[in-house]
C-alpha positions as CSV (number, residue, x, y, z in Angstrom):
1,X,-13.8,-40.4,229.5
2,X,-16.2,-37.6,230.1
3,X,-14.4,-34.9,232.2
4,X,-16.5,-31.6,233.0
5,X,-15.7,-27.9,234.0
6,X,-17.3,-25.6,237.0
7,X,-16.0,-22.3,237.7
8,X,-17.2,-18.4,237.5
9,X,-17.0,-16.3,234.4
10,X,-14.1,-15.3,233.2
11,X,-12.0,-18.4,234.9
12,X,-10.8,-20.3,232.1
13,X,-13.3,-23.1,231.3
14,X,-13.3,-22.1,227.7
15,X,-9.7,-22.4,227.1
16,X,-9.3,-25.8,229.4
17,X,-11.5,-27.5,226.7
18,X,-10.2,-25.9,224.2
19,X,-6.4,-27.4,225.4
20,X,-8.7,-30.9,225.9
21,X,-9.8,-30.3,221.9
22,X,-7.0,-29.7,220.2
23,X,-4.5,-31.9,222.8
24,X,-6.0,-34.5,223.7
25,X,-8.6,-34.8,220.8
26,X,-11.2,-34.5,223.7
27,X,-14.8,-33.6,221.7
28,X,-16.6,-30.6,223.4
29,X,-20.1,-30.5,224.2
30,X,-21.2,-27.8,226.2
31,X,-24.8,-28.0,228.2
32,X,-26.1,-24.7,226.9
33,X,-25.0,-25.8,223.0
34,X,-28.7,-27.0,222.6
35,X,-30.2,-23.7,223.8
36,X,-27.7,-21.1,221.4
37,X,-28.4,-23.1,218.2
38,X,-31.7,-22.2,219.1
39,X,-31.2,-18.9,220.3
40,X,-29.4,-18.2,217.2
41,X,-32.6,-19.0,214.9
42,X,-35.3,-17.8,217.2
43,X,-33.2,-14.0,217.5
44,X,-30.1,-14.6,215.3
45,X,-27.7,-13.6,217.8
46,X,-25.0,-14.8,215.6
47,X,-22.5,-17.4,216.7
48,X,-20.1,-15.1,218.4
49,X,-22.6,-13.9,220.5
50,X,-23.4,-17.1,221.7
51,X,-20.1,-18.7,221.5
52,X,-17.0,-16.2,221.6
53,X,-16.1,-14.7,224.6
54,X,-18.1,-14.5,228.6
55,X,-17.8,-10.4,228.1
56,X,-20.1,-11.3,224.2
57,X,-22.8,-13.5,226.2
58,X,-23.1,-10.0,228.7
59,X,-23.1,-7.1,226.1
60,X,-27.1,-6.5,226.0
61,X,-28.2,-6.4,222.3
62,X,-29.2,-2.9,221.0
63,X,-31.7,-5.0,218.6
64,X,-33.6,-6.1,221.4
65,X,-34.8,-3.3,224.3
66,X,-37.4,-3.7,226.3
67,X,-39.5,-0.8,225.8
68,X,-39.9,0.2,221.5
69,X,-41.9,1.7,219.0
70,X,-44.8,-0.6,217.0
71,X,-45.4,1.6,214.6
72,X,-44.9,-0.4,211.6
73,X,-46.6,-3.2,213.5
74,X,-49.6,-0.5,213.8
75,X,-48.8,0.1,217.4
76,X,-48.7,2.5,219.5
77,X,-46.1,2.8,222.1
78,X,-44.4,5.5,223.8
79,X,-40.5,6.0,222.9
80,X,-38.2,5.9,226.1
81,X,-36.5,9.7,226.7
82,X,-33.7,7.2,228.6
83,X,-31.0,4.8,227.3
84,X,-33.4,1.7,227.7
85,X,-32.0,-1.9,228.8
86,X,-31.5,-4.0,226.0
87,X,-31.8,-8.1,226.1
88,X,-28.5,-9.8,226.5
89,X,-27.9,-12.4,225.2
90,X,-26.4,-14.5,228.8
91,X,-29.9,-13.5,230.1
92,X,-31.6,-15.9,227.3
93,X,-29.4,-18.6,227.7
94,X,-30.7,-17.9,231.3
95,X,-34.4,-17.6,231.2
96,X,-34.6,-20.7,228.5
97,X,-32.8,-22.7,230.4
98,X,-34.4,-22.4,233.5
99,X,-37.9,-22.6,231.6
100,X,-37.2,-25.6,230.2
101,X,-36.0,-27.4,234.0
102,X,-39.6,-25.7,235.5
103,X,-40.6,-28.3,233.2
104,X,-37.9,-31.0,233.0
105,X,-35.5,-30.9,235.2
106,X,-32.7,-33.1,233.6
107,X,-33.8,-31.3,230.3
108,X,-30.1,-30.4,229.6
109,X,-28.1,-33.2,230.8
110,X,-30.3,-35.9,229.5
111,X,-29.9,-34.2,225.9
112,X,-26.1,-34.0,226.1
113,X,-25.9,-38.5,227.4
114,X,-27.9,-38.5,223.9
115,X,-25.9,-36.4,222.4
116,X,-22.5,-38.2,224.0
117,X,-24.5,-41.7,223.0
118,X,-24.3,-40.8,219.7
119,X,-21.0,-39.9,219.0
120,X,-20.2,-42.9,220.7
121,X,-22.0,-45.4,218.2
122,X,-20.2,-43.5,215.4
123,X,-20.9,-42.1,212.1
124,X,-21.9,-38.4,213.3
125,X,-18.9,-35.5,213.9
126,X,-20.2,-32.8,216.2
127,X,-19.7,-29.0,216.2
128,X,-21.4,-26.7,218.6
129,X,-23.2,-23.9,216.4
130,X,-24.4,-27.0,213.5
131,X,-24.9,-30.3,217.1
132,X,-24.5,-33.5,215.3
133,X,-23.6,-33.5,211.5
134,X,-23.0,-36.7,209.2
135,X,-20.8,-37.3,206.2
136,X,-21.1,-35.3,203.3
137,X,-21.9,-32.8,205.5
138,X,-20.2,-29.2,203.7
139,X,-18.5,-28.9,207.4
140,X,-16.1,-31.6,206.3
141,X,-12.2,-30.5,205.8
142,X,-12.9,-26.9,207.2
143,X,-12.1,-27.6,210.4
144,X,-9.9,-30.8,211.6
145,X,-11.5,-31.2,214.2
146,X,-14.8,-31.7,212.0
147,X,-14.7,-35.4,212.0
148,X,-16.4,-38.4,211.9
149,X,-16.7,-41.1,215.2
150,X,-17.0,-43.0,217.0
151,X,-15.8,-40.9,220.1
152,X,-14.9,-42.1,223.2
153,X,-13.5,-38.3,225.0
154,X,-15.7,-35.5,226.2
155,X,-15.7,-32.3,228.1
156,X,-18.3,-30.7,228.9
157,X,-17.0,-26.9,230.5
158,X,-20.6,-26.8,231.9
159,X,-21.7,-27.5,234.2
160,X,-23.5,-24.8,236.8
161,X,-26.4,-27.5,238.7
162,X,-26.5,-30.1,241.7
163,X,-28.1,-32.7,239.0
164,X,-25.9,-32.1,236.2
165,X,-23.2,-32.9,238.9
166,X,-24.4,-35.8,240.3
167,X,-25.7,-36.8,236.9
168,X,-22.3,-36.2,235.5
169,X,-20.9,-38.2,238.9
170,X,-23.0,-41.7,238.0
171,X,-21.2,-42.0,234.6
172,X,-18.5,-42.0,236.1
173,X,-17.1,-38.6,234.9
174,X,-14.7,-36.4,235.8
175,X,-14.6,-32.7,237.3
176,X,-12.7,-30.3,238.5
177,X,-13.6,-25.9,239.4
178,X,-11.5,-24.0,237.7
179,X,-10.8,-20.9,239.8
180,X,-8.2,-17.7,238.7
181,X,-8.1,-14.6,241.3
182,X,-7.6,-12.1,239.3
183,X,-9.2,-13.6,236.3
184,X,-12.3,-15.2,237.9
185,X,-14.1,-12.0,238.8
186,X,-17.4,-13.6,237.9
187,X,-20.8,-12.8,236.7
188,X,-22.5,-8.6,238.4
189,X,-25.9,-7.8,239.0
190,X,-29.1,-10.2,238.6
191,X,-26.6,-12.2,236.1
192,X,-24.6,-13.2,239.2
193,X,-28.0,-13.9,241.2
194,X,-29.3,-16.4,238.6
195,X,-30.1,-19.9,239.9
196,X,-28.0,-21.3,237.5
197,X,-24.9,-19.0,238.8
198,X,-25.4,-19.6,243.1
199,X,-25.9,-23.3,242.4
200,X,-22.5,-23.5,240.8
201,X,-21.2,-22.1,243.3
202,X,-22.8,-23.8,246.1
203,X,-21.4,-27.3,244.7
204,X,-18.4,-27.6,247.0
205,X,-14.8,-28.5,246.0
206,X,-15.0,-31.7,248.1
207,X,-17.7,-33.6,245.7
208,X,-15.1,-33.0,242.7
209,X,-12.1,-34.7,241.6
210,X,-9.8,-31.4,242.0
211,X,-10.2,-27.8,242.0
212,X,-7.2,-26.0,239.3
213,X,-5.7,-22.4,240.0
214,X,-5.2,-20.8,237.3
215,X,-3.2,-18.1,238.6
216,X,0.0,-18.5,235.5
217,X,0.7,-19.1,232.9
218,X,-1.1,-20.9,230.1
219,X,1.7,-22.7,229.8
220,X,1.3,-23.4,233.9
221,X,-2.4,-24.2,233.0
222,X,-1.6,-26.3,230.4
223,X,0.8,-27.9,233.1
224,X,-2.1,-28.6,234.9
225,X,-4.7,-30.2,233.1
226,X,-2.5,-32.4,231.8
227,X,-1.6,-33.4,235.5
228,X,-5.4,-34.0,236.2
229,X,-5.9,-36.3,233.4
230,X,-2.7,-38.8,234.0
231,X,-4.4,-38.7,237.2
232,X,-8.0,-39.7,236.3
233,X,-7.3,-40.9,232.4
């Protein structure tokens, strides 16, 4: 079974995925995981910046100002006299994701399916900051969730594009949108107007299997997730 989740930032997607992992032993595989591993290597973003809260991904990193002093490279630059806009992990993810979609629109969903197929075959495990790992990897034994497959249940918490939604529906995946009237205000400014956020909002509720309102306690949300799983499992 594959469950996929749509929703604005801060709506509860990560909590829903965490619950499926811990209560029902699903494996969480995100479309953005390969992007995050690449940016971790390229920019040195931390796991917290990439896999932590949405606020951490949105936070500009002062190591990467738009203008900076290049004297140590033998170049001349004018130091800014005011605060300078800095690159955030969120913007880097949006830019990388869109660049590779421009090369091949199914880049990320194809990689997702390849990962799921590997995990279904067995003999490997998965951890988002590492990717696939085999027997003998040091991550084994550190966290009970880190174990070798085969696996049969997966949760994808970050569907944002029409082609991702359609590809998952074609293989029988069940999807829902999570809505939080009090917490799900979403992103702001240019981040909110990125294609990935706009397309997510455009996917009709009627094409999904449910809309889950995260408008109560954590226990209330978990009860609704259990009901969704019972309906479609």
